[in-house]
Structure formats: structure tokens, C-alpha cells
PyMOL Python script that loads the backbone (N, CA, C, O; Angstrom):
from pymol import cmd

cmd.read_pdbstr("""\
ATOM      1  N   MET A   1      89.670 144.550 237.798  1.00  0.00           N
ATOM      2  CA  MET A   1      88.953 144.134 238.159  1.00  0.00           C
ATOM      3  C   MET A   1      89.700 142.599 238.753  1.00  0.00           C
ATOM      4  O   MET A   1      90.861 142.308 238.464  1.00  0.00           O
ATOM      5  N   ASP A   2      89.214 142.117 239.223  1.00  0.00           N
ATOM      6  CA  ASP A   2      89.237 140.757 239.459  1.00  0.00           C
ATOM      7  C   ASP A   2      87.655 139.642 239.140  1.00  0.00           C
ATOM      8  O   ASP A   2      86.740 139.411 239.931  1.00  0.00           O
ATOM      9  N   ILE A   3      87.854 139.070 237.501  1.00  0.00           N
ATOM     10  CA  ILE A   3      86.627 138.599 236.868  1.00  0.00           C
ATOM     11  C   ILE A   3      86.446 137.581 238.539  1.00  0.00           C
ATOM     12  O   ILE A   3      85.701 137.825 239.488  1.00  0.00           O
ATOM     13  N   LYS A   4      87.576 136.285 238.335  1.00  0.00           N
ATOM     14  CA  LYS A   4      86.961 135.273 239.451  1.00  0.00           C
ATOM     15  C   LYS A   4      86.352 135.332 240.885  1.00  0.00           C
ATOM     16  O   LYS A   4      85.585 134.644 241.558  1.00  0.00           O
ATOM     17  N   GLU A   5      87.126 136.585 241.040  1.00  0.00           N
ATOM     18  CA  GLU A   5      86.173 137.241 242.344  1.00  0.00           C
ATOM     19  C   GLU A   5      85.175 137.498 242.473  1.00  0.00           C
ATOM     20  O   GLU A   5      84.497 137.210 243.460  1.00  0.00           O
ATOM     21  N   PHE A   6      84.729 138.263 241.267  1.00  0.00           N
ATOM     22  CA  PHE A   6      83.203 138.853 241.524  1.00  0.00           C
ATOM     23  C   PHE A   6      82.438 138.184 241.116  1.00  0.00           C
ATOM     24  O   PHE A   6      81.258 138.353 241.421  1.00  0.00           O
ATOM     25  N   LEU A   7      82.765 137.357 240.424  1.00  0.00           N
ATOM     26  CA  LEU A   7      81.369 135.356 239.821  1.00  0.00           C
ATOM     27  C   LEU A   7      81.451 134.495 241.134  1.00  0.00           C
ATOM     28  O   LEU A   7      80.641 133.586 241.316  1.00  0.00           O
ATOM     29  N   GLN A   8      82.085 134.683 241.723  1.00  0.00           N
ATOM     30  CA  GLN A   8      82.107 134.400 243.018  1.00  0.00           C
ATOM     31  C   GLN A   8      81.498 134.702 243.532  1.00  0.00           C
ATOM     32  O   GLN A   8      80.869 133.734 243.959  1.00  0.00           O
ATOM     33  N   ASP A   9      81.086 135.671 243.940  1.00  0.00           N
ATOM     34  CA  ASP A   9      80.211 136.013 244.395  1.00  0.00           C
ATOM     35  C   ASP A   9      79.015 135.967 243.822  1.00  0.00           C
ATOM     36  O   ASP A   9      78.122 135.464 244.505  1.00  0.00           O
ATOM     37  N   GLN A  10      78.700 136.414 242.584  1.00  0.00           N
ATOM     38  CA  GLN A  10      77.298 135.678 241.744  1.00  0.00           C
ATOM     39  C   GLN A  10      77.155 134.329 241.773  1.00  0.00           C
ATOM     40  O   GLN A  10      76.030 133.835 241.848  1.00  0.00           O
ATOM     41  N   PHE A  11      78.113 133.680 241.726  1.00  0.00           N
ATOM     42  CA  PHE A  11      77.943 132.226 242.102  1.00  0.00           C
ATOM     43  C   PHE A  11      78.769 131.469 243.186  1.00  0.00           C
ATOM     44  O   PHE A  11      79.737 130.710 243.144  1.00  0.00           O
ATOM     45  N   PRO A  12      77.910 132.039 244.272  1.00  0.00           N
ATOM     46  CA  PRO A  12      78.531 131.252 245.186  1.00  0.00           C
ATOM     47  C   PRO A  12      79.359 129.455 245.250  1.00  0.00           C
ATOM     48  O   PRO A  12      80.546 129.295 245.538  1.00  0.00           O
ATOM     49  N   ASP A  13      78.586 128.539 244.978  1.00  0.00           N
ATOM     50  CA  ASP A  13      78.920 127.082 245.027  1.00  0.00           C
ATOM     51  C   ASP A  13      80.020 127.263 244.232  1.00  0.00           C
ATOM     52  O   ASP A  13      80.999 126.565 244.497  1.00  0.00           O
ATOM     53  N   ALA A  14      80.115 128.298 243.008  1.00  0.00           N
ATOM     54  CA  ALA A  14      80.560 127.528 241.691  1.00  0.00           C
ATOM     55  C   ALA A  14      82.053 127.451 242.030  1.00  0.00           C
ATOM     56  O   ALA A  14      82.425 128.202 242.931  1.00  0.00           O
ATOM     57  N   LYS A  15      82.935 126.690 241.471  1.00  0.00           N
ATOM     58  CA  LYS A  15      84.108 126.554 241.095  1.00  0.00           C
ATOM     59  C   LYS A  15      84.111 127.254 239.965  1.00  0.00           C
ATOM     60  O   LYS A  15      83.222 127.413 239.129  1.00  0.00           O
ATOM     61  N   ILE A  16      85.476 127.761 240.037  1.00  0.00           N
ATOM     62  CA  ILE A  16      85.857 128.705 238.643  1.00  0.00           C
ATOM     63  C   ILE A  16      87.487 128.754 238.511  1.00  0.00           C
ATOM     64  O   ILE A  16      88.292 129.354 239.222  1.00  0.00           O
ATOM     65  N   SER A  17      87.721 127.871 237.292  1.00  0.00           N
ATOM     66  CA  SER A  17      89.361 128.364 237.006  1.00  0.00           C
ATOM     67  C   SER A  17      89.311 129.182 236.168  1.00  0.00           C
ATOM     68  O   SER A  17      88.274 129.348 235.525  1.00  0.00           O
ATOM     69  N   THR A  18      90.731 130.113 235.894  1.00  0.00           N
ATOM     70  CA  THR A  18      91.049 130.809 234.661  1.00  0.00           C
ATOM     71  C   THR A  18      92.148 130.964 234.112  1.00  0.00           C
ATOM     72  O   THR A  18      93.203 131.222 234.691  1.00  0.00           O
ATOM     73  N   ASP A  19      91.957 130.792 232.748  1.00  0.00           N
ATOM     74  CA  ASP A  19      93.103 130.824 231.842  1.00  0.00           C
ATOM     75  C   ASP A  19      93.729 132.319 231.288  1.00  0.00           C
ATOM     76  O   ASP A  19      92.931 132.813 230.492  1.00  0.00           O
ATOM     77  N   GLY A  20      95.090 133.275 231.517  1.00  0.00           N
ATOM     78  CA  GLY A  20      94.479 134.423 230.836  1.00  0.00           C
ATOM     79  C   GLY A  20      93.858 135.198 232.108  1.00  0.00           C
ATOM     80  O   GLY A  20      93.145 134.956 233.081  1.00  0.00           O
ATOM     81  N   LYS A  21      94.589 136.333 231.489  1.00  0.00           N
ATOM     82  CA  LYS A  21      93.846 137.895 231.971  1.00  0.00           C
ATOM     83  C   LYS A  21      93.562 139.011 231.685  1.00  0.00           C
ATOM     84  O   LYS A  21      94.339 139.272 230.766  1.00  0.00           O
ATOM     85  N   ASP A  22      92.776 140.114 231.913  1.00  0.00           N
ATOM     86  CA  ASP A  22      92.392 141.368 231.008  1.00  0.00           C
ATOM     87  C   ASP A  22      91.273 140.995 230.035  1.00  0.00           C
ATOM     88  O   ASP A  22      90.142 140.815 230.486  1.00  0.00           O
ATOM     89  N   CYS A  23      91.543 140.855 228.602  1.00  0.00           N
ATOM     90  CA  CYS A  23      90.676 141.356 227.817  1.00  0.00           C
ATOM     91  C   CYS A  23      90.964 139.624 226.711  1.00  0.00           C
ATOM     92  O   CYS A  23      90.776 139.327 225.532  1.00  0.00           O
ATOM     93  N   SER A  24      91.402 139.014 227.733  1.00  0.00           N
ATOM     94  CA  SER A  24      91.603 137.535 227.256  1.00  0.00           C
ATOM     95  C   SER A  24      91.578 136.666 227.925  1.00  0.00           C
ATOM     96  O   SER A  24      92.465 135.813 227.915  1.00  0.00           O
ATOM     97  N   SER A  25      90.762 136.636 228.543  1.00  0.00           N
ATOM     98  CA  SER A  25      90.587 135.723 230.106  1.00  0.00           C
ATOM     99  C   SER A  25      89.761 134.287 229.187  1.00  0.00           C
ATOM    100  O   SER A  25      89.221 134.222 228.083  1.00  0.00           O
ATOM    101  N   LYS A  26      89.937 133.558 229.978  1.00  0.00           N
ATOM    102  CA  LYS A  26      89.039 131.963 229.358  1.00  0.00           C
ATOM    103  C   LYS A  26      88.793 131.680 230.928  1.00  0.00           C
ATOM    104  O   LYS A  26      89.595 131.651 231.861  1.00  0.00           O
ATOM    105  N   LEU A  27      87.372 131.476 230.883  1.00  0.00           N
ATOM    106  CA  LEU A  27      87.184 130.515 232.407  1.00  0.00           C
ATOM    107  C   LEU A  27      86.295 129.900 232.218  1.00  0.00           C
ATOM    108  O   LEU A  27      85.402 130.120 231.400  1.00  0.00           O
ATOM    109  N   LEU A  28      86.426 128.785 233.153  1.00  0.00           N
ATOM    110  CA  LEU A  28      85.324 127.604 233.427  1.00  0.00           C
ATOM    111  C   LEU A  28      85.036 127.929 234.589  1.00  0.00           C
ATOM    112  O   LEU A  28      85.575 128.289 235.635  1.00  0.00           O
ATOM    113  N   ILE A  29      83.768 127.657 234.036  1.00  0.00           N
ATOM    114  CA  ILE A  29      82.534 127.941 235.718  1.00  0.00           C
ATOM    115  C   ILE A  29      81.753 126.693 235.705  1.00  0.00           C
ATOM    116  O   ILE A  29      81.051 126.232 234.805  1.00  0.00           O
ATOM    117  N   VAL A  30      82.068 126.140 237.129  1.00  0.00           N
ATOM    118  CA  VAL A  30      80.963 124.793 237.551  1.00  0.00           C
ATOM    119  C   VAL A  30      79.931 124.960 238.281  1.00  0.00           C
ATOM    120  O   VAL A  30      80.163 124.555 239.420  1.00  0.00           O
ATOM    121  N   SER A  31      79.082 125.294 238.181  1.00  0.00           N
ATOM    122  CA  SER A  31      78.095 125.573 239.163  1.00  0.00           C
ATOM    123  C   SER A  31      76.679 124.412 238.661  1.00  0.00           C
ATOM    124  O   SER A  31      76.365 123.961 237.560  1.00  0.00           O
ATOM    125  N   SER A  32      76.058 124.228 240.098  1.00  0.00           N
ATOM    126  CA  SER A  32      75.046 124.206 239.908  1.00  0.00           C
ATOM    127  C   SER A  32      73.742 124.785 239.937  1.00  0.00           C
ATOM    128  O   SER A  32      72.686 124.224 240.229  1.00  0.00           O
ATOM    129  N   SER A  33      73.916 125.856 239.633  1.00  0.00           N
ATOM    130  CA  SER A  33      73.464 127.274 239.286  1.00  0.00           C
ATOM    131  C   SER A  33      72.534 127.367 236.712  1.00  0.00           C
ATOM    132  O   SER A  33      71.881 128.111 235.981  1.00  0.00           O
ATOM    133  N   PHE A  34      73.382 125.784 236.678  1.00  0.00           N
ATOM    134  CA  PHE A  34      73.255 125.640 235.476  1.00  0.00           C
ATOM    135  C   PHE A  34      72.546 124.425 235.186  1.00  0.00           C
ATOM    136  O   PHE A  34      72.586 123.889 234.079  1.00  0.00           O
ATOM    137  N   GLU A  35      72.013 124.063 235.989  1.00  0.00           N
ATOM    138  CA  GLU A  35      71.197 122.943 235.923  1.00  0.00           C
ATOM    139  C   GLU A  35      69.906 123.317 234.830  1.00  0.00           C
ATOM    140  O   GLU A  35      69.454 124.408 234.481  1.00  0.00           O
ATOM    141  N   GLY A  36      69.705 122.575 234.632  1.00  0.00           N
ATOM    142  CA  GLY A  36      68.632 122.434 233.174  1.00  0.00           C
ATOM    143  C   GLY A  36      68.753 123.698 232.748  1.00  0.00           C
ATOM    144  O   GLY A  36      67.764 124.409 232.926  1.00  0.00           O
ATOM    145  N   LEU A  37      69.947 124.305 232.093  1.00  0.00           N
ATOM    146  CA  LEU A  37      69.826 125.861 231.198  1.00  0.00           C
ATOM    147  C   LEU A  37      70.599 125.043 230.031  1.00  0.00           C
ATOM    148  O   LEU A  37      71.225 123.991 230.158  1.00  0.00           O
ATOM    149  N   THR A  38      70.424 125.671 229.073  1.00  0.00           N
ATOM    150  CA  THR A  38      71.213 125.827 227.770  1.00  0.00           C
ATOM    151  C   THR A  38      72.011 126.030 227.828  1.00  0.00           C
ATOM    152  O   THR A  38      72.134 126.799 228.781  1.00  0.00           O
ATOM    153  N   THR A  39      73.586 125.713 227.022  1.00  0.00           N
ATOM    154  CA  THR A  39      74.527 126.745 226.791  1.00  0.00           C
ATOM    155  C   THR A  39      74.352 128.289 226.821  1.00  0.00           C
ATOM    156  O   THR A  39      74.809 129.045 227.678  1.00  0.00           O
ATOM    157  N   LEU A  40      73.890 128.497 226.144  1.00  0.00           N
ATOM    158  CA  LEU A  40      73.625 129.601 225.731  1.00  0.00           C
ATOM    159  C   LEU A  40      72.740 130.768 226.872  1.00  0.00           C
ATOM    160  O   LEU A  40      72.963 131.959 227.088  1.00  0.00           O
ATOM    161  N   ASN A  41      71.938 130.061 227.308  1.00  0.00           N
ATOM    162  CA  ASN A  41      71.202 130.580 228.474  1.00  0.00           C
ATOM    163  C   ASN A  41      71.947 131.047 230.152  1.00  0.00           C
ATOM    164  O   ASN A  41      71.747 131.826 231.084  1.00  0.00           O
ATOM    165  N   ARG A  42      73.098 129.734 229.630  1.00  0.00           N
ATOM    166  CA  ARG A  42      74.119 129.847 230.975  1.00  0.00           C
ATOM    167  C   ARG A  42      75.087 130.527 230.461  1.00  0.00           C
ATOM    168  O   ARG A  42      75.891 130.604 231.390  1.00  0.00           O
ATOM    169  N   HIS A  43      75.652 131.227 229.316  1.00  0.00           N
ATOM    170  CA  HIS A  43      76.477 132.135 228.974  1.00  0.00           C
ATOM    171  C   HIS A  43      75.821 133.474 229.498  1.00  0.00           C
ATOM    172  O   HIS A  43      76.159 134.295 230.351  1.00  0.00           O
ATOM    173  N   LYS A  44      74.819 133.368 228.698  1.00  0.00           N
ATOM    174  CA  LYS A  44      73.798 134.554 229.156  1.00  0.00           C
ATOM    175  C   LYS A  44      73.437 135.075 230.427  1.00  0.00           C
ATOM    176  O   LYS A  44      72.823 136.139 230.512  1.00  0.00           O
ATOM    177  N   LEU A  45      73.860 134.227 231.696  1.00  0.00           N
ATOM    178  CA  LEU A  45      73.461 134.309 232.523  1.00  0.00           C
ATOM    179  C   LEU A  45      74.817 134.869 233.444  1.00  0.00           C
ATOM    180  O   LEU A  45      74.696 135.726 234.320  1.00  0.00           O
ATOM    181  N   VAL A  46      75.841 134.361 233.156  1.00  0.00           N
ATOM    182  CA  VAL A  46      77.208 135.076 233.465  1.00  0.00           C
ATOM    183  C   VAL A  46      77.272 136.228 232.801  1.00  0.00           C
ATOM    184  O   VAL A  46      77.399 137.245 233.483  1.00  0.00           O
ATOM    185  N   MET A  47      77.207 136.344 231.444  1.00  0.00           N
ATOM    186  CA  MET A  47      77.033 137.616 231.040  1.00  0.00           C
ATOM    187  C   MET A  47      76.345 138.853 231.484  1.00  0.00           C
ATOM    188  O   MET A  47      76.721 139.930 231.948  1.00  0.00           O
ATOM    189  N   ASN A  48      75.450 138.435 231.245  1.00  0.00           N
ATOM    190  CA  ASN A  48      74.517 139.611 231.991  1.00  0.00           C
ATOM    191  C   ASN A  48      74.704 139.984 233.558  1.00  0.00           C
ATOM    192  O   ASN A  48      74.198 140.999 234.036  1.00  0.00           O
ATOM    193  N   SER A  49      75.371 139.195 234.208  1.00  0.00           N
ATOM    194  CA  SER A  49      76.205 139.396 235.602  1.00  0.00           C
ATOM    195  C   SER A  49      77.220 140.450 235.447  1.00  0.00           C
ATOM    196  O   SER A  49      77.384 141.393 236.222  1.00  0.00           O
ATOM    197  N   LEU A  50      77.986 140.168 234.217  1.00  0.00           N
ATOM    198  CA  LEU A  50      79.168 141.541 234.250  1.00  0.00           C
ATOM    199  C   LEU A  50      78.531 142.695 233.209  1.00  0.00           C
ATOM    200  O   LEU A  50      79.183 143.724 233.028  1.00  0.00           O
ATOM    201  N   LYS A  51      77.519 142.545 232.674  1.00  0.00           N
ATOM    202  CA  LYS A  51      77.005 143.991 231.715  1.00  0.00           C
ATOM    203  C   LYS A  51      77.342 145.228 232.489  1.00  0.00           C
ATOM    204  O   LYS A  51      77.263 146.089 231.613  1.00  0.00           O
ATOM    205  N   ALA A  52      77.577 145.666 233.287  1.00  0.00           N
ATOM    206  CA  ALA A  52      78.117 147.024 233.870  1.00  0.00           C
ATOM    207  C   ALA A  52      79.439 146.958 233.313  1.00  0.00           C
ATOM    208  O   ALA A  52      79.845 147.798 232.511  1.00  0.00           O
ATOM    209  N   GLN A  53      80.218 145.848 233.769  1.00  0.00           N
ATOM    210  CA  GLN A  53      81.472 146.221 233.353  1.00  0.00           C
ATOM    211  C   GLN A  53      81.864 146.156 231.520  1.00  0.00           C
ATOM    212  O   GLN A  53      82.424 146.978 230.795  1.00  0.00           O
ATOM    213  N   PHE A  54      81.297 144.835 231.248  1.00  0.00           N
ATOM    214  CA  PHE A  54      81.461 145.321 229.185  1.00  0.00           C
ATOM    215  C   PHE A  54      81.250 146.816 228.793  1.00  0.00           C
ATOM    216  O   PHE A  54      81.901 147.524 228.024  1.00  0.00           O
ATOM    217  N   GLN A  55      79.897 147.149 229.721  1.00  0.00           N
ATOM    218  CA  GLN A  55      79.123 148.372 229.686  1.00  0.00           C
ATOM    219  C   GLN A  55      80.553 149.770 229.695  1.00  0.00           C
ATOM    220  O   GLN A  55      80.860 150.619 228.858  1.00  0.00           O
ATOM    221  N   SER A  56      81.073 149.445 230.972  1.00  0.00           N
ATOM    222  CA  SER A  56      82.238 150.356 231.265  1.00  0.00           C
ATOM    223  C   SER A  56      83.613 149.979 230.172  1.00  0.00           C
ATOM    224  O   SER A  56      84.305 150.976 229.966  1.00  0.00           O
ATOM    225  N   GLY A  57      83.956 149.067 229.662  1.00  0.00           N
ATOM    226  CA  GLY A  57      85.015 149.034 228.830  1.00  0.00           C
ATOM    227  C   GLY A  57      85.939 148.068 229.849  1.00  0.00           C
ATOM    228  O   GLY A  57      87.001 147.624 229.410  1.00  0.00           O
ATOM    229  N   GLU A  58      85.446 147.703 231.430  1.00  0.00           N
ATOM    230  CA  GLU A  58      86.482 146.758 232.007  1.00  0.00           C
ATOM    231  C   GLU A  58      86.443 145.760 231.902  1.00  0.00           C
ATOM    232  O   GLU A  58      86.918 144.994 232.740  1.00  0.00           O
ATOM    233  N   VAL A  59      86.065 145.517 231.205  1.00  0.00           N
ATOM    234  CA  VAL A  59      86.163 143.738 230.255  1.00  0.00           C
ATOM    235  C   VAL A  59      85.482 144.147 229.185  1.00  0.00           C
ATOM    236  O   VAL A  59      84.463 144.809 228.987  1.00  0.00           O
ATOM    237  N   HIS A  60      86.570 143.401 228.310  1.00  0.00           N
ATOM    238  CA  HIS A  60      86.478 143.588 226.692  1.00  0.00           C
ATOM    239  C   HIS A  60      85.882 142.358 226.040  1.00  0.00           C
ATOM    240  O   HIS A  60      85.093 142.491 225.104  1.00  0.00           O
ATOM    241  N   ALA A  61      86.269 141.029 226.552  1.00  0.00           N
ATOM    242  CA  ALA A  61      86.159 140.023 225.927  1.00  0.00           C
ATOM    243  C   ALA A  61      85.962 138.937 226.488  1.00  0.00           C
ATOM    244  O   ALA A  61      86.848 138.737 225.656  1.00  0.00           O
ATOM    245  N   LEU A  62      85.595 137.475 227.347  1.00  0.00           N
ATOM    246  CA  LEU A  62      85.915 136.728 227.604  1.00  0.00           C
ATOM    247  C   LEU A  62      85.242 135.412 226.754  1.00  0.00           C
ATOM    248  O   LEU A  62      84.299 135.357 225.965  1.00  0.00           O
ATOM    249  N   SER A  63      86.144 134.408 227.272  1.00  0.00           N
ATOM    250  CA  SER A  63      85.598 133.132 226.288  1.00  0.00           C
ATOM    251  C   SER A  63      84.881 132.478 227.957  1.00  0.00           C
ATOM    252  O   SER A  63      84.690 132.905 229.095  1.00  0.00           O
ATOM    253  N   LEU A  64      84.725 131.484 227.342  1.00  0.00           N
ATOM    254  CA  LEU A  64      83.430 131.030 228.735  1.00  0.00           C
ATOM    255  C   LEU A  64      83.256 129.200 228.334  1.00  0.00           C
ATOM    256  O   LEU A  64      82.891 128.548 227.355  1.00  0.00           O
ATOM    257  N   THR A  65      83.599 128.999 229.292  1.00  0.00           N
ATOM    258  CA  THR A  65      83.034 127.332 229.215  1.00  0.00           C
ATOM    259  C   THR A  65      82.112 127.232 230.374  1.00  0.00           C
ATOM    260  O   THR A  65      82.712 127.666 231.358  1.00  0.00           O
ATOM    261  N   THR A  66      80.609 126.750 230.760  1.00  0.00           N
ATOM    262  CA  THR A  66      79.798 126.597 231.972  1.00  0.00           C
ATOM    263  C   THR A  66      79.789 124.996 231.920  1.00  0.00           C
ATOM    264  O   THR A  66      79.929 124.306 230.910  1.00  0.00           O
ATOM    265  N   LYS A  67      79.658 124.704 232.810  1.00  0.00           N
ATOM    266  CA  LYS A  67      79.300 122.957 232.820  1.00  0.00           C
ATOM    267  C   LYS A  67      78.637 123.045 234.519  1.00  0.00           C
ATOM    268  O   LYS A  67      78.979 123.768 235.454  1.00  0.00           O
ATOM    269  N   THR A  68      77.529 121.943 234.420  1.00  0.00           N
ATOM    270  CA  THR A  68      77.473 121.796 235.996  1.00  0.00           C
ATOM    271  C   THR A  68      78.693 120.763 237.111  1.00  0.00           C
ATOM    272  O   THR A  68      79.872 120.415 237.054  1.00  0.00           O
ATOM    273  N   PRO A  69      77.550 120.605 238.034  1.00  0.00           N
ATOM    274  CA  PRO A  69      78.692 119.218 238.658  1.00  0.00           C
ATOM    275  C   PRO A  69      78.655 118.190 238.243  1.00  0.00           C
ATOM    276  O   PRO A  69      79.608 117.504 238.612  1.00  0.00           O
ATOM    277  N   LEU A  70      77.851 117.628 237.498  1.00  0.00           N
ATOM    278  CA  LEU A  70      77.263 116.505 236.967  1.00  0.00           C
ATOM    279  C   LEU A  70      78.077 116.294 235.674  1.00  0.00           C
ATOM    280  O   LEU A  70      78.180 115.151 235.229  1.00  0.00           O
ATOM    281  N   GLU A  71      78.486 117.022 235.235  1.00  0.00           N
ATOM    282  CA  GLU A  71      79.119 117.418 233.792  1.00  0.00           C
ATOM    283  C   GLU A  71      80.880 116.709 233.797  1.00  0.00           C
ATOM    284  O   GLU A  71      81.558 115.849 233.234  1.00  0.00           O
ATOM    285  N   ILE A  72      80.944 117.457 234.539  1.00  0.00           N
ATOM    286  CA  ILE A  72      82.673 117.050 235.038  1.00  0.00           C
ATOM    287  C   ILE A  72      82.790 115.826 235.674  1.00  0.00           C
ATOM    288  O   ILE A  72      83.636 115.117 235.130  1.00  0.00           O
ATOM    289  N   SER A  73      82.161 115.247 236.776  1.00  0.00           N
ATOM    290  CA  SER A  73      82.247 113.857 237.197  1.00  0.00           C
ATOM    291  C   SER A  73      82.442 113.126 236.645  1.00  0.00           C
ATOM    292  O   SER A  73      82.488 111.991 237.118  1.00  0.00           O
TER     293      SER A  73
END
""", "prot")
cmd.dss("prot")
cmd.show_as("cartoon", "prot")
cmd.util.cbc("prot")
cmd.orient("prot")
């Protein structure tokens, strides 16, 4: 599974960069979908979109950094 491609479909406006692959992936996701959300709720939003992949074992672990466009500029 290509996590970046999958998440791009879930968050179409996002800019996603990855470091590593498989169970050692580190992701930076910048999306306006995160505006007004705490870091915890941003991570929940991303993790919930990957729930089936975690349950099946397709994804084992993930390191997330979630930002809004304003937090990057």
C-alpha cells in the first residue's frame, strides 16, 4: 500500500511528504482540514482514515506530524 497516495485521496488539499517506508514511515501532512483542531484530534482524523489498514496489519506503525498551511508559512 502506498500510504501517501491513500492519504492524498482522503485529504485532497494536503501536501504530504514521507520519510521511510512500510512500518517505519514518518509523514508530514499539511492540510487546511486540520484548522481549528488540536494535535491529538488531527492525529485521530488521520489514524481513523487508516483504521482498516491497521486492523489488517497492512500498516503497523506511523509517525505523524500534522500542520495547517498557516503553521508552515
